C-alpha positions in Angstrom: 27.4 21.9 -0.7 25.1 21.6 2.3 21.4 22.2 2.7 19.3 22.5 5.9 15.7 21.3 5.7 13.5 22.7 8.5 10.2 20.7 8.2 8.1 19.0 10.9 6.6 16.5 8.5 9.3 13.7 8.5 7.9 12.0 5.4 7.9 15.2 3.4 11.4 16.1 4.7 12.6 12.7 3.5 11.0 13.3 0.1 12.8 16.6 -0.2 16.1 15.0 0.9 15.7 12.4 -1.9 15.3 15.2 -4.4 18.6 16.8 -3.3 20.9 14.0 -2.1 22.6 13.4 -5.4 24.0 17.0 -5.4 23.9 18.1 -1.8 24.7 17.0 1.8 21.4 17.4 3.7 20.6 18.0 7.4 17.1 18.0 9.0 15.5 20.0 11.8 11.9 19.0 12.7 10.8 22.2 14.5 11.6 25.8 14.2 13.6 26.1 17.4 15.8 23.2 16.3 16.2 24.8 12.9 17.5 28.0 14.4 20.0 26.0 16.5 21.3 24.2 13.4 21.5 27.3 11.3 23.5 29.1 14.0 25.9 26.3 14.7 26.7 25.2 11.1 27.4 26.8 7.7 24.9 26.0 5.0 24.6 27.1 1.4 20.8 27.3 1.7 17.9 26.5 4.0 14.5 25.0 2.9 11.9 26.2 5.4 8.4 25.2 6.2 6.0 27.8 7.7 3.5 25.8 9.8 5.7 24.2 12.5 5.6 23.7 16.3 7.5 25.8 18.8 8.5 28.4 16.2 6.8 28.9 12.9 8.7 29.7 9.7 8.2 33.4 9.9 9.6 33.5 13.5 12.5 31.3 12.4 13.3 33.8 9.5 13.0 36.8 11.8 15.3 35.2 14.4 18.0 34.3 11.8 18.0 37.7 10.1 18.0 39.5 13.5 21.0 37.4 14.5 22.8 38.4 11.3 22.6 34.9 9.7 22.0 35.6 6.0 22.0 32.1 4.6 19.6 32.1 1.6 16.2 30.7 2.5 13.6 29.1 0.2 10.2 28.8 1.9 8.4 25.5 1.0 4.9 25.6 2.3 1.2 24.9 1.6 0.3 28.5 2.3 -0.3 29.9 -1.1 -2.0 33.2 -0.5 -0.4 36.4 -1.8 -0.4 37.8 1.8 1.5 34.7 3.0 4.1 35.2 0.3 4.5 38.9 1.0 4.9 38.1 4.7 7.5 35.5 3.9 9.6 37.8 1.7 9.3 40.7 4.3 10.5 38.3 7.0 13.7 37.7 5.0 12.9 34.8 2.5 14.8 34.7 -0.8 12.3 32.5 -2.6 8.9 30.9 -2.1 7.6 27.6 -3.5 4.1 26.2 -2.8 3.3 22.6 -1.9 2.7 20.2 -3.6 5.8 21.0 -5.6 7.5 19.7 -8.7 10.9 18.1 -7.9 12.7 19.5 -10.9 11.4 23.0 -10.1 12.6 22.7 -6.5 16.1 21.8 -7.7 16.2 24.5 -10.3 15.1 27.2 -7.8 17.6 26.0 -5.2 20.4 26.1 -7.7 19.5 29.6 -8.9 19.2 30.8 -5.3 22.6 29.6 -4.4 24.2 30.9 -7.6 22.6 34.3 -7.2 23.5 34.6 -3.6 27.1 33.5 -3.9 27.6 35.8 -6.9 30.6 33.9 -8.3 28.7 30.9 -9.7 28.2 31.0 -13.5 26.1 28.0 -14.6 27.5 26.1 -11.6 31.0 26.6 -12.8 33.9 28.0 -10.7 37.0 29.2 -12.5 40.4 30.2 -11.2 42.9 30.9 -13.9 42.9 27.6 -16.0 41.4 25.6 -13.1 37.7 24.8 -13.6 35.3 23.2 -11.1 32.1 21.8 -12.5 29.7 21.8 -9.5 27.0 19.9 -11.2 29.2 16.9 -12.1 31.7 17.5 -9.2 34.7 17.4 -11.6 37.8 19.5 -11.7 40.0 20.1 -14.7 42.9 22.3 -15.8 43.7 22.9 -19.5 41.4 20.1 -20.4 43.1 17.6 -18.1 40.9 16.1 -15.3 42.0 16.6 -11.7 41.1 13.4 -9.8 39.6 14.7 -6.5 38.0 12.3 -4.0 34.8 13.3 -2.2 35.5 16.1 0.3 38.7 17.1 -1.5 36.4 18.6 -4.1 34.4 20.4 -1.4 37.5 21.7 0.2 38.9 23.1 -3.0 35.5 24.7 -3.8 35.3 26.4 -0.4 38.9 27.7 -0.6 38.6 29.1 -4.1 35.3 30.8 -3.2 37.1 32.3 -0.3 40.3 33.1 -2.1 42.7 35.6 -0.4 41.0 34.9 2.9 42.4 32.8 5.8 39.9 29.9 6.5 40.4 28.2 9.9 40.3 24.5 10.3 37.1 24.9 12.4 35.4 26.8 9.5 36.3 24.1 7.0 35.2 21.4 9.4 31.8 23.1 10.0 31.3 23.8 6.3 32.2 20.4 5.0 31.9 17.8 7.7 29.3 19.4 9.9 28.4 19.8 13.5 27.2 16.2 13.9 30.3 14.6 12.4 31.9 11.9 14.5 35.4 12.7 13.2 37.7 15.5 14.3 39.4 18.5 12.7 42.5 16.4 12.3 40.9 14.9 9.2 41.3 18.2 7.5 45.1 17.9 7.3 44.8 14.5 5.7 42.4 15.8 3.0 44.5 19.0 2.5 47.6 16.8 1.9 45.8 14.7 -0.6 44.4 17.7 -2.3 47.8 19.3 -2.6 49.2 16.2 -4.2 46.6 16.3 -6.9 47.0 20.0 -7.5 50.8 19.5 -7.8 50.2 17.4 -10.9 48.8 20.4 -12.7 51.1 23.0 -11.1 48.5 24.6 -8.8 49.7 23.3 -5.4 51.4 26.6 -4.7 48.1 28.4 -4.4 47.0 26.3 -1.4 49.0 27.7 1.5 49.0 26.4 5.1 48.7 29.0 7.9 50.4 27.1 10.7 48.2 26.6 13.7 45.3 28.3 12.0 44.1 26.9 8.7 44.5 27.5 5.0 44.3 30.2 2.3 44.0 30.0 -1.4 46.1 32.8 -2.8 48.9 33.8 -5.1 
């Protein structure tokens, strides 16, 4: 899962990243304009947004994203603690609001709840498809009590496909979601990971659900 931090204070941005890095892949933008560019070019599970920033402030970033039909959930993280500030943030399109200085555990819990609530198909960070279970907290997969040994981005790919079941996902969408815009690799890596994922799924009889759409991408479907 990928998070975008839009925060002009680089020290604070690094602190927030350290809170998240065990569970999420994290990108940074250090001003509002850069943040909008990142949010429009990549697919994120959530955005952590400061208000007081150069070029574009947080309210302007929110308005721009929502006007451009980008509905990635946004948690505002700011020193502005007035009721009027919070109201303005929510009216601009924020999904949650946390005041600095913040408690690290509270930030994590709020972010998890925000992603779970927004995606709608997360139940205590568990995804289920028939007897196949993905534990998002521990990044483990199992079927009928037997662990499925997935390596790194194989887990991310399976999570993305199951969440998008019955929908064709292009290689470009998978690449943007999992590897990201700044990755130095190419979309060819997706075939390698898909092949490895299919081999592991075959061991539990689930490889048939992962279908290749030649020249386009993949779909998780019966």
